[in-house]
N, CA, C and O atoms as CSV, one atom per row, in Angstrom:
chain,resi,resn,atom,element,x,y,z
A,1,MET,N,N,0.841,-1.182,0.000
A,1,MET,CA,C,0.000,0.000,0.000
A,1,MET,C,C,0.885,1.244,0.000
A,1,MET,O,O,1.932,1.271,0.647
A,2,ALA,N,N,0.461,2.257,-0.721
A,2,ALA,CA,C,1.230,3.488,-0.842
A,2,ALA,C,C,1.202,4.276,0.469
A,2,ALA,O,O,0.250,4.187,1.244
A,3,LYS,N,N,2.267,5.050,0.699
A,3,LYS,CA,C,2.316,5.938,1.858
A,3,LYS,C,C,2.038,7.346,1.378
A,3,LYS,O,O,2.610,7.805,0.389
A,4,PHE,N,N,1.150,8.029,2.090
A,4,PHE,CA,C,0.755,9.369,1.706
A,4,PHE,C,C,1.242,10.388,2.732
A,4,PHE,O,O,1.611,10.029,3.850
A,5,HIS,N,N,1.239,11.658,2.342
A,5,HIS,CA,C,1.670,12.714,3.249
A,5,HIS,C,C,0.569,13.119,4.223
A,5,HIS,O,O,0.819,13.892,5.148
A,6,ILE,N,N,-0.657,12.603,4.026
A,6,ILE,CA,C,-1.746,12.884,4.955
A,6,ILE,C,C,-2.342,11.576,5.466
A,6,ILE,O,O,-2.232,10.530,4.826
A,7,LYS,N,N,-2.975,11.662,6.633
A,7,LYS,CA,C,-3.629,10.505,7.246
A,7,LYS,C,C,-5.006,10.923,7.728
A,7,LYS,O,O,-5.305,12.114,7.812
A,8,THR,N,N,-5.840,9.950,8.045
A,8,THR,CA,C,-7.147,10.224,8.619
A,8,THR,C,C,-6.960,10.953,9.949
A,8,THR,O,O,-6.154,10.539,10.782
A,9,GLY,N,N,-7.701,12.027,10.142
A,9,GLY,CA,C,-7.603,12.804,11.383
A,9,GLY,C,C,-6.735,14.037,11.273
A,9,GLY,O,O,-6.794,14.900,12.148
A,10,ASP,N,N,-5.919,14.154,10.216
A,10,ASP,CA,C,-5.077,15.339,10.021
A,10,ASP,C,C,-5.924,16.552,9.667
A,10,ASP,O,O,-6.987,16.422,9.060
A,11,THR,N,N,-5.449,17.727,10.050
A,11,THR,CA,C,-6.049,18.969,9.597
A,11,THR,C,C,-5.303,19.391,8.342
A,11,THR,O,O,-4.075,19.478,8.340
A,12,VAL,N,N,-6.050,19.652,7.275
A,12,VAL,CA,C,-5.427,19.970,5.993
A,12,VAL,C,C,-6.021,21.251,5.407
A,12,VAL,O,O,-7.105,21.690,5.793
A,13,MET,N,N,-5.280,21.836,4.462
A,13,MET,CA,C,-5.747,22.999,3.707
A,13,MET,C,C,-5.779,22.615,2.235
A,13,MET,O,O,-4.878,21.938,1.739
A,14,VAL,N,N,-6.834,23.058,1.534
A,14,VAL,CA,C,-6.949,22.813,0.098
A,14,VAL,C,C,-6.117,23.874,-0.619
A,14,VAL,O,O,-6.292,25.070,-0.384
A,15,ILE,N,N,-5.204,23.431,-1.501
A,15,ILE,CA,C,-4.316,24.366,-2.177
A,15,ILE,C,C,-4.666,24.570,-3.644
A,15,ILE,O,O,-4.050,25.404,-4.307
A,16,ALA,N,N,-5.640,23.832,-4.167
A,16,ALA,CA,C,-6.048,23.988,-5.566
A,16,ALA,C,C,-7.491,23.550,-5.738
A,16,ALA,O,O,-7.996,22.724,-4.977
A,17,GLY,N,N,-8.149,24.108,-6.739
A,17,GLY,CA,C,-9.519,23.729,-7.047
A,17,GLY,C,C,-10.527,24.744,-6.547
A,17,GLY,O,O,-10.160,25.823,-6.082
A,18,THR,N,N,-11.809,24.391,-6.647
A,18,THR,CA,C,-12.875,25.322,-6.287
A,18,THR,C,C,-12.942,25.586,-4.784
A,18,THR,O,O,-13.480,26.610,-4.363
A,19,SER,N,N,-12.406,24.680,-3.975
A,19,SER,CA,C,-12.424,24.841,-2.513
A,19,SER,C,C,-11.102,25.393,-1.987
A,19,SER,O,O,-10.807,25.254,-0.800
A,20,LYS,N,N,-10.304,26.016,-2.850
A,20,LYS,CA,C,-8.970,26.510,-2.477
A,20,LYS,C,C,-9.042,27.439,-1.270
A,20,LYS,O,O,-9.880,28.338,-1.218
A,21,GLY,N,N,-8.152,27.213,-0.295
A,21,GLY,CA,C,-8.082,28.040,0.901
A,21,GLY,C,C,-8.882,27.510,2.070
A,21,GLY,O,O,-8.694,27.967,3.198
A,22,GLN,N,N,-9.768,26.559,1.833
A,22,GLN,CA,C,-10.580,26.011,2.924
A,22,GLN,C,C,-9.776,25.000,3.731
A,22,GLN,O,O,-8.874,24.344,3.210
A,23,GLN,N,N,-10.118,24.886,5.015
A,23,GLN,CA,C,-9.451,23.943,5.904
A,23,GLN,C,C,-10.475,22.971,6.465
A,23,GLN,O,O,-11.664,23.274,6.559
A,24,GLY,N,N,-9.979,21.785,6.839
A,24,GLY,CA,C,-10.856,20.797,7.442
A,24,GLY,C,C,-10.066,19.591,7.917
A,24,GLY,O,O,-8.855,19.499,7.717
A,25,ARG,N,N,-10.783,18.663,8.555
A,25,ARG,CA,C,-10.174,17.447,9.080
A,25,ARG,C,C,-10.460,16.305,8.112
A,25,ARG,O,O,-11.567,16.197,7.584
A,26,VAL,N,N,-9.468,15.458,7.881
A,26,VAL,CA,C,-9.622,14.323,6.973
A,26,VAL,C,C,-10.501,13.279,7.668
A,26,VAL,O,O,-10.142,12.761,8.726
A,27,VAL,N,N,-11.659,12.975,7.063
A,27,VAL,CA,C,-12.612,12.032,7.627
A,27,VAL,C,C,-12.250,10.605,7.228
A,27,VAL,O,O,-12.264,9.696,8.058
A,28,ARG,N,N,-11.919,10.414,5.928
A,28,ARG,CA,C,-11.516,9.083,5.487
A,28,ARG,C,C,-10.637,9.196,4.253
A,28,ARG,O,O,-10.696,10.174,3.508
A,29,MET,N,N,-9.828,8.177,4.061
A,29,MET,CA,C,-8.918,8.101,2.923
A,29,MET,C,C,-9.449,7.050,1.947
A,29,MET,O,O,-10.058,6.061,2.355
A,30,ILE,N,N,-9.211,7.277,0.656
A,30,ILE,CA,C,-9.527,6.306,-0.394
A,30,ILE,C,C,-8.210,6.046,-1.128
A,30,ILE,O,O,-7.952,6.671,-2.157
A,31,PRO,N,N,-7.368,5.131,-0.616
A,31,PRO,CA,C,-6.009,4.964,-1.128
A,31,PRO,C,C,-5.919,4.544,-2.595
A,31,PRO,O,O,-5.017,4.985,-3.307
A,32,LYS,N,N,-6.843,3.698,-3.054
A,32,LYS,CA,C,-6.767,3.227,-4.442
A,32,LYS,C,C,-6.944,4.362,-5.443
A,32,LYS,O,O,-6.391,4.311,-6.541
A,33,GLN,N,N,-7.700,5.371,-5.079
A,33,GLN,CA,C,-7.945,6.501,-5.973
A,33,GLN,C,C,-7.085,7.715,-5.624
A,33,GLN,O,O,-7.173,8.741,-6.298
A,34,HIS,N,N,-6.261,7.615,-4.589
A,34,HIS,CA,C,-5.424,8.731,-4.109
A,34,HIS,C,C,-6.286,9.935,-3.741
A,34,HIS,O,O,-5.964,11.072,-4.084
A,35,ARG,N,N,-7.388,9.668,-3.036
A,35,ARG,CA,C,-8.314,10.722,-2.661
A,35,ARG,C,C,-8.615,10.676,-1.164
A,35,ARG,O,O,-8.397,9.665,-0.495
A,36,ALA,N,N,-9.120,11.797,-0.664
A,36,ALA,CA,C,-9.500,11.896,0.739
A,36,ALA,C,C,-10.805,12.671,0.838
A,36,ALA,O,O,-11.094,13.530,0.005
A,37,VAL,N,N,-11.593,12.359,1.867
A,37,VAL,CA,C,-12.815,13.106,2.153
A,37,VAL,C,C,-12.490,14.021,3.327
A,37,VAL,O,O,-12.081,13.565,4.395
A,38,VAL,N,N,-12.678,15.325,3.110
A,38,VAL,CA,C,-12.343,16.329,4.118
A,38,VAL,C,C,-13.632,16.976,4.605
A,38,VAL,O,O,-14.498,17.342,3.810
A,39,GLU,N,N,-13.745,17.111,5.924
A,39,GLU,CA,C,-14.941,17.641,6.568
A,39,GLU,C,C,-15.218,19.081,6.120
A,39,GLU,O,O,-14.379,19.961,6.310
A,40,GLY,N,N,-16.398,19.322,5.524
A,40,GLY,CA,C,-16.812,20.668,5.146
A,40,GLY,C,C,-16.168,21.222,3.885
A,40,GLY,O,O,-16.316,22.410,3.598
A,41,VAL,N,N,-15.458,20.395,3.127
A,41,VAL,CA,C,-14.749,20.854,1.926
A,41,VAL,C,C,-15.259,20.070,0.722
A,41,VAL,O,O,-15.597,18.893,0.845
A,42,ASN,N,N,-15.317,20.720,-0.448
A,42,ASN,CA,C,-15.722,20.090,-1.701
A,42,ASN,C,C,-17.150,19.546,-1.586
A,42,ASN,O,O,-17.416,18.386,-1.901
A,43,MET,N,N,-18.059,20.411,-1.127
A,43,MET,CA,C,-19.447,20.016,-0.904
A,43,MET,C,C,-20.189,19.841,-2.232
A,43,MET,O,O,-20.031,20.635,-3.160
A,44,ILE,N,N,-21.012,18.768,-2.298
A,44,ILE,CA,C,-21.844,18.511,-3.463
A,44,ILE,C,C,-23.287,18.337,-3.001
A,44,ILE,O,O,-23.544,18.128,-1.815
A,45,THR,N,N,-24.222,18.423,-3.938
A,45,THR,CA,C,-25.629,18.194,-3.649
A,45,THR,C,C,-26.015,16.846,-4.236
A,45,THR,O,O,-25.848,16.610,-5.432
A,46,LYS,N,N,-26.529,15.968,-3.391
A,46,LYS,CA,C,-26.934,14.636,-3.832
A,46,LYS,C,C,-28.455,14.522,-3.715
A,46,LYS,O,O,-29.033,14.830,-2.672
A,47,HIS,N,N,-29.092,14.075,-4.799
A,47,HIS,CA,C,-30.539,13.872,-4.801
A,47,HIS,C,C,-30.826,12.428,-4.400
A,47,HIS,O,O,-30.383,11.493,-5.068
A,48,LEU,N,N,-31.578,12.249,-3.295
A,48,LEU,CA,C,-31.867,10.925,-2.769
A,48,LEU,C,C,-33.243,10.447,-3.220
A,48,LEU,O,O,-34.239,11.162,-3.108
A,49,LYS,N,N,-33.271,9.238,-3.725
A,49,LYS,CA,C,-34.503,8.597,-4.164
A,49,LYS,C,C,-35.274,8.116,-2.918
A,49,LYS,O,O,-34.645,7.675,-1.956
A,50,PRO,N,N,-36.590,8.188,-2.911
A,50,PRO,CA,C,-37.334,7.663,-1.753
A,50,PRO,C,C,-37.074,6.173,-1.545
A,50,PRO,O,O,-37.020,5.400,-2.502
A,51,SER,N,N,-36.914,5.783,-0.283
A,51,SER,CA,C,-36.660,4.383,0.059
A,51,SER,C,C,-37.406,4.058,1.349
A,51,SER,O,O,-38.094,4.911,1.910
A,52,ALA,N,N,-37.267,2.831,1.807
A,52,ALA,CA,C,-37.938,2.430,3.044
A,52,ALA,C,C,-37.392,3.207,4.239
A,52,ALA,O,O,-38.156,3.616,5.113
A,53,SER,N,N,-36.083,3.413,4.281
A,53,SER,CA,C,-35.485,4.136,5.406
A,53,SER,C,C,-35.700,5.645,5.287
A,53,SER,O,O,-35.748,6.350,6.294
A,54,ASN,N,N,-35.829,6.138,4.048
A,54,ASN,CA,C,-36.041,7.566,3.812
A,54,ASN,C,C,-37.224,7.719,2.847
A,54,ASN,O,O,-37.015,7.941,1.654
A,55,PRO,N,N,-38.481,7.603,3.351
A,55,PRO,CA,C,-39.645,7.586,2.466
A,55,PRO,C,C,-39.873,8.900,1.717
A,55,PRO,O,O,-40.520,8.905,0.670
A,56,GLN,N,N,-39.364,9.981,2.224
A,56,GLN,CA,C,-39.576,11.283,1.610
A,56,GLN,C,C,-38.591,11.549,0.480
A,56,GLN,O,O,-38.894,12.321,-0.430
A,57,GLY,N,N,-37.394,10.911,0.522
A,57,GLY,CA,C,-36.348,11.242,-0.446
A,57,GLY,C,C,-35.776,12.596,-0.089
A,57,GLY,O,O,-35.769,12.971,1.084
A,58,GLY,N,N,-35.298,13.338,-1.073
A,58,GLY,CA,C,-34.867,14.698,-0.804
A,58,GLY,C,C,-33.499,15.025,-1.380
A,58,GLY,O,O,-32.930,14.263,-2.161
A,59,ILE,N,N,-32.994,16.171,-0.977
A,59,ILE,CA,C,-31.704,16.672,-1.438
A,59,ILE,C,C,-30.796,16.802,-0.225
A,59,ILE,O,O,-31.195,17.353,0.801
A,60,GLU,N,N,-29.582,16.295,-0.343
A,60,GLU,CA,C,-28.648,16.280,0.779
A,60,GLU,C,C,-27.306,16.865,0.350
A,60,GLU,O,O,-26.808,16.562,-0.735
A,61,LYS,N,N,-26.723,17.703,1.205
A,61,LYS,CA,C,-25.378,18.232,0.973
A,61,LYS,C,C,-24.383,17.269,1.607
A,61,LYS,O,O,-24.574,16.843,2.746
A,62,MET,N,N,-23.328,16.924,0.884
A,62,MET,CA,C,-22.318,16.024,1.433
A,62,MET,C,C,-20.953,16.339,0.834
A,62,MET,O,O,-20.849,17.002,-0.197
A,63,GLU,N,N,-19.894,15.844,1.509
A,63,GLU,CA,C,-18.533,16.068,1.038
A,63,GLU,C,C,-18.188,15.054,-0.045
A,63,GLU,O,O,-18.500,13.870,0.083
A,64,ALA,N,N,-17.549,15.516,-1.098
A,64,ALA,CA,C,-17.051,14.629,-2.146
A,64,ALA,C,C,-15.561,14.427,-1.932
A,64,ALA,O,O,-14.900,15.298,-1.367
A,65,PRO,N,N,-15.015,13.294,-2.372
A,65,PRO,CA,C,-13.572,13.071,-2.246
A,65,PRO,C,C,-12.791,14.097,-3.065
A,65,PRO,O,O,-13.257,14.561,-4.106
A,66,ILE,N,N,-11.608,14.442,-2.587
A,66,ILE,CA,C,-10.727,15.387,-3.263
A,66,ILE,C,C,-9.348,14.731,-3.394
A,66,ILE,O,O,-8.915,14.017,-2.489
A,67,HIS,N,N,-8.670,14.964,-4.497
A,67,HIS,CA,C,-7.368,14.326,-4.733
A,67,HIS,C,C,-6.347,14.842,-3.726
A,67,HIS,O,O,-6.318,16.033,-3.416
A,68,ILE,N,N,-5.506,13.937,-3.215
A,68,ILE,CA,C,-4.582,14.327,-2.146
A,68,ILE,C,C,-3.488,15.281,-2.609
A,68,ILE,O,O,-2.846,15.927,-1.781
A,69,SER,N,N,-3.264,15.382,-3.928
A,69,SER,CA,C,-2.276,16.346,-4.413
A,69,SER,C,C,-2.764,17.772,-4.214
A,69,SER,O,O,-1.969,18.710,-4.264
A,70,ASN,N,N,-4.062,17.946,-3.990
A,70,ASN,CA,C,-4.636,19.276,-3.754
A,70,ASN,C,C,-4.735,19.610,-2.272
A,70,ASN,O,O,-5.329,20.626,-1.911
A,71,LEU,N,N,-4.166,18.780,-1.410
A,71,LEU,CA,C,-4.228,18.988,0.037
A,71,LEU,C,C,-2.836,19.175,0.612
A,71,LEU,O,O,-1.874,18.563,0.148
A,72,MET,N,N,-2.736,20.034,1.637
A,72,MET,CA,C,-1.469,20.257,2.321
A,72,MET,C,C,-1.707,20.183,3.823
A,72,MET,O,O,-2.663,20.769,4.331
A,73,VAL,N,N,-0.853,19.473,4.526
A,73,VAL,CA,C,-1.002,19.262,5.966
A,73,VAL,C,C,-0.747,20.563,6.724
A,73,VAL,O,O,0.141,21.337,6.367
A,74,MET,N,N,-1.535,20.794,7.772
A,74,MET,CA,C,-1.321,21.935,8.664
A,74,MET,C,C,-0.491,21.439,9.845
A,74,MET,O,O,-0.797,20.402,10.433
A,75,ASP,N,N,0.565,22.186,10.191
A,75,ASP,CA,C,1.402,21.768,11.325
A,75,ASP,C,C,0.834,22.329,12.632
A,75,ASP,O,O,-0.248,22.916,12.648
A,76,ALA,N,N,1.576,22.141,13.720
A,76,ALA,CA,C,1.100,22.536,15.047
A,76,ALA,C,C,0.863,24.044,15.162
A,76,ALA,O,O,0.028,24.481,15.954
A,77,THR,N,N,1.592,24.838,14.377
A,77,THR,CA,C,1.433,26.291,14.436
A,77,THR,C,C,0.268,26.783,13.594
A,77,THR,O,O,-0.079,27.963,13.657
A,78,GLY,N,N,-0.350,25.898,12.799
A,78,GLY,CA,C,-1.500,26.255,11.989
A,78,GLY,C,C,-1.153,26.757,10.607
A,78,GLY,O,O,-1.983,27.385,9.949
A,79,THR,N,N,0.069,26.490,10.152
A,79,THR,CA,C,0.461,26.895,8.803
A,79,THR,C,C,0.586,25.660,7.920
A,79,THR,O,O,1.023,24.610,8.390
A,80,PRO,N,N,0.210,25.771,6.649
A,80,PRO,CA,C,0.364,24.619,5.752
A,80,PRO,C,C,1.835,24.346,5.485
A,80,PRO,O,O,2.625,25.279,5.339
A,81,THR,N,N,2.205,23.080,5.419
A,81,THR,CA,C,3.605,22.720,5.256
A,81,THR,C,C,3.754,21.426,4.481
A,81,THR,O,O,2.845,20.596,4.436
A,82,ARG,N,N,4.919,21.273,3.874
A,82,ARG,CA,C,5.266,19.983,3.297
A,82,ARG,C,C,5.778,19.107,4.436
A,82,ARG,O,O,6.057,19.609,5.525
A,83,THR,N,N,5.903,17.806,4.194
A,83,THR,CA,C,6.370,16.908,5.242
A,83,THR,C,C,7.545,16.080,4.746
A,83,THR,O,O,7.719,15.862,3.547
A,84,ARG,N,N,8.341,15.630,5.698
A,84,ARG,CA,C,9.395,14.667,5.395
A,84,ARG,C,C,9.305,13.583,6.454
A,84,ARG,O,O,8.669,13.765,7.492
A,85,ARG,N,N,9.941,12.463,6.187
A,85,ARG,CA,C,9.916,11.343,7.139
A,85,ARG,C,C,11.278,11.179,7.779
A,85,ARG,O,O,12.311,11.263,7.115
A,86,GLU,N,N,11.262,10.941,9.087
A,86,GLU,CA,C,12.489,10.667,9.834
A,86,GLU,C,C,12.234,9.476,10.740
A,86,GLU,O,O,11.109,9.243,11.181
A,87,VAL,N,N,13.287,8.730,11.009
A,87,VAL,CA,C,13.195,7.583,11.904
A,87,VAL,C,C,13.766,8.010,13.248
A,87,VAL,O,O,14.891,8.505,13.316
A,88,ASP,N,N,12.985,7.819,14.334
A,88,ASP,CA,C,13.464,8.185,15.667
A,88,ASP,C,C,14.327,7.070,16.252
A,88,ASP,O,O,14.569,6.054,15.601
A,89,GLU,N,N,14.783,7.269,17.476
A,89,GLU,CA,C,15.684,6.299,18.113
A,89,GLU,C,C,15.027,4.952,18.387
A,89,GLU,O,O,15.719,3.949,18.558
A,90,LYS,N,N,13.707,4.921,18.429
A,90,LYS,CA,C,12.983,3.660,18.641
A,90,LYS,C,C,12.770,2.899,17.340
A,90,LYS,O,O,12.294,1.763,17.356
A,91,GLY,N,N,13.122,3.521,16.203
A,91,GLY,CA,C,12.945,2.881,14.910
A,91,GLY,C,C,11.601,3.145,14.270
A,91,GLY,O,O,11.258,2.523,13.265
A,92,GLN,N,N,10.817,4.083,14.855
A,92,GLN,CA,C,9.507,4.415,14.306
A,92,GLN,C,C,9.627,5.590,13.331
A,92,GLN,O,O,10.386,6.530,13.568
A,93,THR,N,N,8.873,5.523,12.241
A,93,THR,CA,C,8.878,6.592,11.267
A,93,THR,C,C,7.935,7.699,11.718
A,93,THR,O,O,6.802,7.441,12.123
A,94,MET,N,N,8.424,8.942,11.641
A,94,MET,CA,C,7.630,10.100,12.037
A,94,MET,C,C,7.524,11.059,10.862
A,94,MET,O,O,8.442,11.159,10.048
A,95,ARG,N,N,6.386,11.772,10.774
A,95,ARG,CA,C,6.261,12.835,9.784
A,95,ARG,C,C,6.698,14.136,10.436
A,95,ARG,O,O,6.230,14.481,11.522
A,96,ILE,N,N,7.596,14.858,9.775
A,96,ILE,CA,C,8.155,16.096,10.304
A,96,ILE,C,C,7.738,17.250,9.393
A,96,ILE,O,O,7.771,17.125,8.169
A,97,SER,N,N,7.344,18.375,9.996
A,97,SER,CA,C,7.007,19.572,9.237
A,97,SER,C,C,8.285,20.181,8.671
A,97,SER,O,O,9.252,20.381,9.406
A,98,VAL,N,N,8.298,20.479,7.371
A,98,VAL,CA,C,9.472,21.067,6.748
A,98,VAL,C,C,9.653,22.506,7.227
A,98,VAL,O,O,10.786,22.955,7.401
A,99,LYS,N,N,8.550,23.240,7.445
A,99,LYS,CA,C,8.645,24.648,7.860
A,99,LYS,C,C,9.150,24.813,9.286
A,99,LYS,O,O,10.073,25.589,9.536
A,100,SER,N,N,8.545,24.083,10.223
A,100,SER,CA,C,8.892,24.276,11.635
A,100,SER,C,C,9.877,23.239,12.168
A,100,SER,O,O,10.529,23.485,13.182
A,101,GLY,N,N,9.998,22.096,11.515
A,101,GLY,CA,C,10.891,21.037,11.987
A,101,GLY,C,C,10.307,20.210,13.125
A,101,GLY,O,O,10.995,19.365,13.697
A,102,LYS,N,N,9.034,20.452,13.455
A,102,LYS,CA,C,8.382,19.716,14.544
A,102,LYS,C,C,7.572,18.554,13.979
A,102,LYS,O,O,7.153,18.595,12.823
A,103,PRO,N,N,7.348,17.513,14.790
A,103,PRO,CA,C,6.543,16.360,14.314
A,103,PRO,C,C,5.087,16.773,14.069
A,103,PRO,O,O,4.541,17.642,14.749
A,104,ILE,N,N,4.481,16.120,13.074
A,104,ILE,CA,C,3.062,16.334,12.778
A,104,ILE,C,C,2.263,15.463,13.742
A,104,ILE,O,O,2.443,14.246,13.786
A,105,VAL,N,N,1.379,16.096,14.514
A,105,VAL,CA,C,0.552,15.389,15.483
A,105,VAL,C,C,-0.889,15.545,15.044
A,105,VAL,O,O,-1.310,16.640,14.672
A,106,LYS,N,N,-1.657,14.448,15.083
A,106,LYS,CA,C,-3.068,14.492,14.673
A,106,LYS,C,C,-3.870,15.370,15.589
A,106,LYS,O,O,-5.076,15.525,15.396
């Protein structure tokens, strides 16, 4: 499986597209498509057909997946940053903010 610069639970900023400049938390990742669903970003309108659970049907606003190349991780100081990987003394890989040099914490 591929390793990405973002994970579920990270706070990210959209750097390209119609939602450019918006921030949100990553709700879920779709690794096969290289996409992520971000809370409150890339909103679409979905028309729901009436069903047994929803007899009225209706129109619902929901988040659509966005390509991860259009997302940038926010570091602890609240600024968007690129990331690099470093191995600590325990042998665990950590994501480090390129701007501040501090670890990325969810």
